[in-house]
C-alpha positions in Angstrom: 13.0 3.0 -10.0 11.9 2.5 -6.4 10.7 -0.9 -5.3 7.0 -0.7 -5.3 6.2 -4.2 -4.1 7.1 -6.4 -1.2 6.7 -10.2 -1.1 6.4 -12.1 2.1 6.5 -15.8 2.9 6.7 -17.3 6.4 8.0 -20.6 7.6 7.5 -22.3 11.0 10.5 -24.6 11.5 10.4 -27.7 13.6 12.0 -27.1 17.0 15.7 -27.8 17.1 16.0 -27.8 13.3 16.5 -24.1 12.8 20.2 -24.4 11.7 19.2 -27.1 9.2 16.6 -24.8 7.8 19.1 -21.9 7.5 21.6 -24.1 5.8 19.1 -25.5 3.3 17.5 -22.1 2.7 20.8 -20.6 1.8 21.7 -23.6 -0.4 18.4 -23.0 -2.3 19.6 -19.4 -2.9 16.2 -17.9 -2.4 17.9 -14.6 -1.4 20.3 -14.5 -4.4 18.7 -16.4 -7.3 16.0 -13.7 -7.8 18.8 -11.3 -9.0 18.4 -13.0 -12.3 14.9 -11.5 -12.6 14.7 -8.1 -14.1 13.1 -5.6 -11.7 14.1 -7.6 -8.6 15.7 -5.2 -6.0 16.7 -7.3 -3.0 15.6 -9.9 -0.4 16.1 -10.6 3.3 15.4 -13.4 5.7 14.0 -12.5 9.1 13.8 -14.6 12.2 11.7 -14.8 15.4 12.7 -17.9 17.2 11.8 -20.8 14.9 9.6 -18.7 12.7 11.3 -17.3 9.6 10.0 -14.8 7.0 11.5 -14.2 3.6 10.9 -10.7 2.1 11.6 -9.5 -1.4 11.5 -6.1 -2.9 10.3 -5.8 -6.5 9.8 -3.0 -8.9 6.7 -4.6 -10.6 4.1 -7.2 -9.7 5.1 -9.0 -13.0 8.6 -9.5 -11.8 7.4 -11.2 -8.7 5.0 -13.3 -10.7 7.8 -14.4 -13.0 10.0 -15.3 -10.0 7.1 -17.2 -8.4 6.7 -19.3 -11.5 10.4 -20.4 -11.6 11.6 -20.3 -8.0 11.2 -24.0 -7.2 11.9 -25.3 -10.7 15.4 -23.9 -10.7 16.3 -24.6 -7.1 18.7 -27.4 -6.1 16.5 -30.4 -5.4 18.5 -31.7 -2.5 18.2 -28.5 -0.5 14.4 -28.4 -1.3 14.1 -31.9 0.1 15.8 -30.9 3.3 13.5 -27.9 3.6 10.5 -30.1 3.2 11.6 -32.2 6.2 12.4 -29.3 8.6 9.5 -27.0 7.9 6.4 -27.5 10.1 4.1 -25.1 8.2 4.4 -22.5 5.5 2.2 -19.5 4.9 2.0 -19.1 1.2 3.9 -16.2 -0.3 2.0 -13.0 -0.9 2.7 -9.8 -2.8 2.0 -6.4 -1.2 2.0 -3.0 -3.0 3.8 -0.3 -1.2 1.5 2.5 -0.1 3.1 5.9 -0.9 3.5 8.2 2.1 4.2 11.4 0.2 
C-alpha cells in the first residue's frame, strides 16, 4: 500500500546547539522507533540551519495517531531532557493527507 499520509513537526534549535539536538534526536530514535507501528513507512529529518523538520510517511491516519500517543512515553528520558534544553520552539506535529495526482 502506498503511504497516503505525511506527518511534519518542526523544531527551532538554539544557536550553537545543533549537534546536541542531532545527538539527542537520534538517541530518542524518532526516526526508527515508529517501525514498531503497523502501517508506518519511513521517516526523515530535514535541516535548514538551526531549524529541523521531522517527516513521517504513514499508510493510515490511525497509524500516526497511535504513534503520536506513544512517541514520548517510550522514548529514553535522558535524551528527551536534552531535547527540552536545546529546542527554542516547536511547531506541533501535524498530519497531512497526500493529494493524488493521477
